[in-house]
C-alpha positions in Angstrom: -4.9 60.2 -22.6 -4.5 56.6 -21.3 -7.8 56.9 -19.5 -9.5 58.0 -22.8 -8.0 55.0 -24.6 -9.3 52.7 -22.0 -12.8 54.2 -22.2 -12.8 53.9 -25.9 -11.6 50.3 -25.7 -14.3 49.5 -23.1 -17.0 51.0 -25.4 -15.8 49.0 -28.3 -15.9 45.8 -26.3 -19.3 46.6 -25.0 -20.6 47.0 -28.5 -19.7 43.4 -29.3 -21.6 41.9 -26.4 -24.9 41.8 -28.4 -23.2 39.2 -30.5 -21.0 37.3 -28.0 -23.6 37.3 -25.2 -20.6 37.8 -22.8 -19.3 40.5 -20.6 -16.3 41.3 -22.9 -14.7 43.9 -20.6 -14.6 41.4 -17.8 -13.3 38.7 -20.1 -10.6 40.8 -21.6 -9.5 42.5 -18.4 -9.2 39.3 -16.4 -8.5 37.1 -19.3 -5.4 39.1 -20.1 -3.7 38.2 -16.9 -4.6 34.5 -17.1 -3.7 34.3 -20.8 -0.4 35.9 -20.0 0.2 33.4 -17.2 -0.7 30.5 -19.4 1.6 31.7 -22.1 4.4 32.1 -19.6 3.7 28.7 -18.1 3.6 27.2 -21.6 6.9 28.7 -22.4 8.4 27.3 -19.2 7.1 23.9 -20.0 8.3 24.2 -23.6 11.9 25.1 -22.5 11.9 22.3 -20.0 10.7 19.9 -22.7 13.6 21.0 -24.9 16.0 20.2 -22.1 14.4 16.8 -21.5 14.6 16.0 -25.2 18.2 16.9 -25.5 19.8 15.9 -22.1 17.7 13.0 -20.8 17.6 9.5 -22.4 14.2 8.5 -23.8 13.9 5.5 -21.4 14.6 7.6 -18.3 12.1 10.3 -19.4 9.5 7.5 -20.1 10.0 6.1 -16.6 9.7 9.7 -15.1 6.4 10.3 -17.0 5.1 6.9 -15.8 5.8 7.8 -12.2 4.1 11.2 -12.6 1.1 9.3 -14.0 1.1 7.0 -11.0 1.1 10.1 -8.7 -1.9 11.7 -10.5 -3.7 8.4 -10.5 -3.2 8.0 -6.7 -4.5 11.5 -6.2 -7.9 10.1 -7.0 -7.8 8.6 -3.5 -7.8 12.0 -1.9 -10.6 14.6 -1.6 -10.0 16.2 -5.0 -13.5 17.8 -5.0 -12.4 20.3 -2.3 -10.8 22.7 -4.9 -14.0 23.5 -6.9 -16.1 23.5 -3.7 -13.7 26.0 -2.1 -13.7 28.2 -5.2 -17.5 28.3 -5.2 -17.6 29.0 -1.4 -15.2 31.9 -1.7 -17.2 33.3 -4.6 -20.1 33.4 -2.2 -18.1 35.3 0.4 -17.0 32.4 2.7 -13.4 33.4 2.8 -12.6 32.0 6.2 -13.1 28.4 5.0 -9.6 28.4 3.2 -7.7 27.1 6.2 -10.3 24.5 7.0 -10.1 23.2 3.4 -6.3 22.8 3.6 -6.5 20.8 6.8 -9.3 18.6 5.5 -7.4 17.9 2.3 -4.3 16.7 4.2 -6.4 14.5 6.4 -8.3 12.9 3.5 -5.0 12.3 1.6 -4.1 9.6 4.0 -5.7 6.9 1.8 -3.5 8.1 -1.0 -0.4 7.5 1.1 -1.6 4.0 2.1 -2.3 3.0 -1.5 1.1 4.4 -2.5 2.9 2.3 0.1 1.0 -0.8 -1.0 2.1 -0.2 -4.6 5.7 0.3 -3.4 5.5 -3.0 -1.6 4.2 -4.8 -4.7 6.9 -3.5 -7.0 9.6 -4.3 -4.4 8.4 -7.9 -4.3 8.7 -8.0 -8.1 12.3 -6.8 -7.9 11.5 -3.4 -9.6 13.1 -1.2 -7.0 13.0 2.0 -9.2 9.2 1.9 -9.4 9.0 0.8 -5.8 11.1 3.8 -4.8 8.9 6.1 -6.9 5.7 4.9 -5.3 7.2 5.4 -1.9 8.2 8.9 -2.7 4.7 9.6 -3.9 3.2 8.1 -0.7 5.3 10.3 1.6 5.2 13.6 -0.3 2.0 13.4 -2.4 -0.6 13.9 0.3 0.5 17.5 0.8 0.1 18.4 -2.9 -3.5 19.3 -3.1 -3.8 21.3 0.1 -0.8 23.4 -0.9 -2.4 24.3 -4.2 -5.7 25.6 -2.7 -4.5 29.2 -2.9 -5.5 29.0 -6.6 -9.1 28.0 -5.8 -9.2 30.8 -3.2 -7.9 33.5 -5.6 -10.2 32.2 -8.4 -13.2 32.6 -6.1 -12.0 36.1 -5.1 -11.6 36.9 -8.8 -8.0 37.9 -8.0 -6.8 36.9 -11.4 -3.6 39.0 -11.4 -2.3 37.4 -8.2 -3.4 34.0 -9.4 -1.5 34.5 -12.6 1.7 35.6 -10.9 1.5 32.7 -8.4 1.0 30.2 -11.2 4.1 31.4 -13.0 6.2 31.1 -9.9 4.7 27.7 -9.2 6.0 26.4 -12.5 9.2 28.4 -12.8 10.9 27.3 -9.6 10.4 23.5 -10.0 11.4 23.8 -13.7 14.6 25.6 -12.8 15.6 22.9 -10.3 14.8 20.1 -12.7 16.9 21.8 -15.3 19.8 22.0 -12.9 19.3 18.3 -11.9 19.7 17.2 -15.5 23.4 18.2 -15.4 24.0 16.3 -12.2 21.9 13.1 -12.6 19.8 11.3 -15.1 17.6 9.4 -12.8 13.7 9.2 -12.8 13.6 9.1 -9.0 15.7 12.3 -8.7 13.4 14.1 -11.2 10.3 12.9 -9.4 11.5 14.0 -5.9 12.5 17.4 -7.2 9.3 18.0 -9.1 7.0 17.0 -6.2 9.1 18.5 -3.4 9.8 21.8 -5.1 6.2 22.2 -6.3 4.7 21.6 -2.8 7.2 23.9 -1.0 6.6 26.7 -3.5 2.9 26.3 -3.3 2.9 26.4 0.6 5.0 29.6 0.4 2.5 31.2 -1.9 -0.4 29.9 0.3 1.3 31.6 3.3 1.4 34.9 1.4 -2.2 34.6 0.3 -3.4 33.9 3.8 -1.6 36.9 5.1 -2.9 39.2 2.4 -6.5 38.1 2.4 -6.6 37.2 6.1 -10.2 36.5 7.2 -11.7 35.2 10.4 -11.2 31.4 10.3 -14.4 29.6 10.0 -15.2 25.9 9.4 -16.0 24.8 5.9 -19.7 25.1 5.5 -21.9 22.0 5.4 -22.8 22.8 1.8 -19.2 23.1 0.8 -18.3 19.8 2.5 -21.3 18.1 0.9 -20.3 19.4 -2.5 -16.6 18.5 -2.0 -17.6 15.0 -1.2 -19.8 14.7 -4.3 -17.1 16.4 -6.5 -14.5 14.0 -5.2 -16.5 10.9 -5.9 -17.3 12.3 -9.4 -13.6 13.0 -10.1 -12.3 9.5 -9.3 -13.1 8.1 -12.8 -12.1 11.3 -14.6 -8.7 11.3 -12.8 -8.1 7.7 -13.8 -9.2 8.4 -17.4 -6.7 11.3 -17.6 -3.8 9.1 -16.6 -4.7 5.7 -17.9 -3.3 6.5 -21.4 0.3 6.9 -20.1 -0.1 3.7 -18.0 -1.4 1.7 -21.0 1.5 3.0 -23.2 4.1 2.1 -20.6 2.6 -1.3 -20.0 2.0 -2.4 -23.6 4.6 -0.4 -25.5 7.4 0.5 -23.0 9.2 3.6 -21.6 10.6 4.8 -24.9 7.2 4.8 -26.6 5.7 6.6 -23.6 8.4 9.3 -24.1 7.4 9.6 -27.8 3.7 9.8 -26.9 4.4 12.4 -24.2 6.1 14.7 -26.7 3.3 14.1 -29.3 0.6 15.3 -26.9 2.5 17.9 -24.9 1.9 21.0 -27.1 -1.8 20.3 -27.8 -2.3 19.7 -24.1 -0.7 23.0 -23.3 -3.0 24.7 -25.8 -5.9 23.0 -24.1 -4.8 24.5 -20.8 -4.8 27.9 -22.4 -8.4 27.4 -23.6 -9.4 26.2 -20.0 -8.5 29.7 -18.8 -11.9 30.8 -20.0 -13.5 28.4 -17.6 -11.4 29.8 -14.7 -12.6 33.3 -15.5 -16.2 32.4 -16.1 -16.8 30.3 -12.9 -17.3 33.2 -10.5 -19.7 34.8 -12.9 -21.6 31.6 -13.6 -22.1 31.2 -9.8 -23.8 34.6 -9.7 -26.1 34.3 -12.7 -29.4 32.3 -12.9 -29.0 29.0 -14.8 -31.9 29.9 -17.1 -30.1 33.0 -18.3 -26.9 31.1 -18.9 -28.7 28.5 -20.9 -30.1 31.1 -23.3 -26.6 32.3 -24.3 -24.8 29.0 -24.0 -24.7 28.2 -27.7 -23.4 31.6 -28.7 -20.5 31.2 -26.3 -19.9 27.7 -27.5 -19.8 28.7 -31.2 -17.2 31.4 -30.6 -15.1 29.2 -28.4 -15.2 26.3 -31.0 -14.3 28.7 -33.9 -11.1 29.7 -32.0 -10.3 26.1 -31.3 -10.6 25.2 -35.0 -8.2 28.0 -36.1 -5.7 27.0 -33.4 -5.9 23.4 -34.5 -5.3 24.1 -38.2 -2.3 26.4 -37.4 -0.7 23.7 -35.2 -1.2 21.0 -37.8 0.6 23.1 -40.4 3.4 24.2 -38.2 4.1 21.0 -36.2 6.7 19.5 -38.6 8.8 22.6 -38.6 8.3 23.0 -34.9 9.7 19.5 -34.1 12.5 19.8 -36.6 13.8 22.9 -34.8 13.2 22.1 -31.2 12.7 18.3 -30.8 14.7 16.7 -33.7 15.2 13.5 -31.6 11.4 13.1 -31.5 10.7 13.6 -35.2 8.7 10.4 -35.2 6.2 12.0 -33.0 5.0 14.6 -35.6 2.2 12.6 -37.3 0.9 11.5 -33.9 1.0 15.1 -32.6 -0.9 16.4 -35.7 -3.5 13.8 -35.3 -3.9 14.5 -31.5 -4.3 18.2 -32.3 -7.8 17.4 -33.6 -8.8 16.8 -30.0 -8.7 20.6 -29.5 -11.8 21.1 -31.7 -14.3 19.7 -29.2 -12.5 21.6 -26.3 -15.8 23.5 -25.8 -16.9 20.7 -23.6 -15.2 22.6 -20.7 -18.0 25.2 -20.8 -21.0 23.0 -19.8 -18.9 21.4 -17.1 -18.0 24.7 -15.6 -21.7 25.9 -15.7 -22.8 22.6 -14.0 -20.2 23.0 -11.3 -21.0 26.7 -10.7 -24.7 25.8 -10.1 -23.9 22.6 -8.2 -25.9 20.4 -10.5 -25.0 17.1 -8.8 -27.2 14.8 -10.8 -25.9 16.1 -14.2 -22.3 16.1 -12.9 -22.6 12.5 -11.8 -23.9 11.5 -15.2 -21.1 13.4 -17.0 -18.3 12.2 -14.7 -19.3 8.6 -14.9 -20.3 8.1 -18.6 -17.5 10.3 -20.0 -14.6 8.7 -18.2 -16.0 5.1 -18.6 -16.3 5.7 -22.4 -12.8 7.1 -22.5 -11.1 4.3 -20.5 -12.9 1.6 -22.5 -12.2 3.2 -25.9 -8.5 3.9 -25.1 -8.0 0.3 -23.9 -9.5 -1.1 -27.1 -7.6 1.5 -29.2 -4.1 0.7 -27.9 -4.5 -3.1 -27.8 -5.6 -3.3 -31.4 -4.1 -0.3 -33.1 -1.2 1.0 -30.9 -0.5 4.7 -30.5 -2.8 5.7 -33.4 -5.7 3.8 -31.9 -5.1 5.4 -28.5 -5.0 8.9 -29.9 -8.2 8.4 -32.0 -9.9 7.1 -28.9 -9.0 10.3 -27.0 -10.4 12.4 -29.8 -13.6 10.4 -30.0 -13.9 10.6 -26.2 -13.7 14.4 -26.3 -16.4 14.6 -28.9 -18.6 12.3 -26.7 -18.0 14.5 -23.7 -19.0 17.6 -25.7 -22.2 16.0 -26.9 -23.0 14.7 -23.4 -22.3 18.1 -21.8 -24.5 19.9 -24.3 -27.4 17.6 -23.6 -27.0 18.0 -19.8 -26.9 21.8 -20.0 -30.0 21.8 -22.2 -32.0 19.5 -19.8 -30.7 20.9 -16.5 -33.4 22.5 -14.3 -33.0 25.9 -12.6 -33.7 26.6 -8.9 -30.3 27.5 -7.5 -29.9 30.5 -5.2 -28.6 33.5 -7.1 -26.1 35.6 -5.4 -25.8 39.3 -6.4 -26.9 39.1 -10.0 -24.8 41.2 -12.3 
């Protein structure tokens, strides 16, 4: 009976492929796990946000968010391009490169530690020992972050979406539980930072050990192609990493910790919704690697149109429900509602993730350099102008305009990209 239902469902999904131009059985089967994981992770983040809103003073939470932004900014000084390069290598059958990638990541995170210590020294000379302590914690613990998370790239390349989903839930649940417990014992940004980084890294290394045991393959050095790509991807990601964090740093610098707390709550839910949409890119990358670029280009706009339609519906629903949502769960941050409704509009051009995923899958270095330089530069400049002249509203409008710019740029690059990549096992 169950088998018959599955067959009927598969037949129904296949019948829609002439319109979606997508393997719908693959998308629904694997997307179900990742969607479930993102919903669970979003729920964990949501419950943790409620706790922060009710148990932690706004200035302390603002300091904590600023330190987290410093951590992510410093991560730009590590080899961040190893993750997509590893996922692509594993999708091509190079499983043994997993261990090499972890070791290489830790080695290339030394610059991150050195820069962090320099920042700690600067804040110490300025008499700001809280930020100095935070930068020192980041310098000592942060270099192990990226390598510990490579299990996700490995499982993504293996198309092991079920295991990746479960691991992602654990990776968010354990640090969140410890942070929640810490709120009843201390209200200190440094304590929260230490718990978040330490618990996340230890949990990730535990999952990595399990993955390496289950998918044990003969250890091989990372291929020359993967190293080359990781280097290029790392250089490309420097500006994008800065662009993703500069908004928090600007708010903290120009408006203060309390305003940063308000801004963080205004953007939190739309950003979680964005992560849910990004699940499609995670599912699609292994398939994009195996398909000729010319074939993908022919169906790109069909995929994009459907993706954008879902984003518009989600945006409208959130704009309508946001006031009630904040009234029930975040009453102390009611002032964030109009900012959050405005920022939700940034979900509409979220389809920009599709061309980027295609370009990464086919190692289009020229196009990726263009995208990862022009997009972040436009975003950084527009956000700086926005907050200086118009405060939080200007900053949020700048983020929306930047995503529209990224969408247009990505569409142009996909349209003009040339084929010629090796195709592995076309499906």
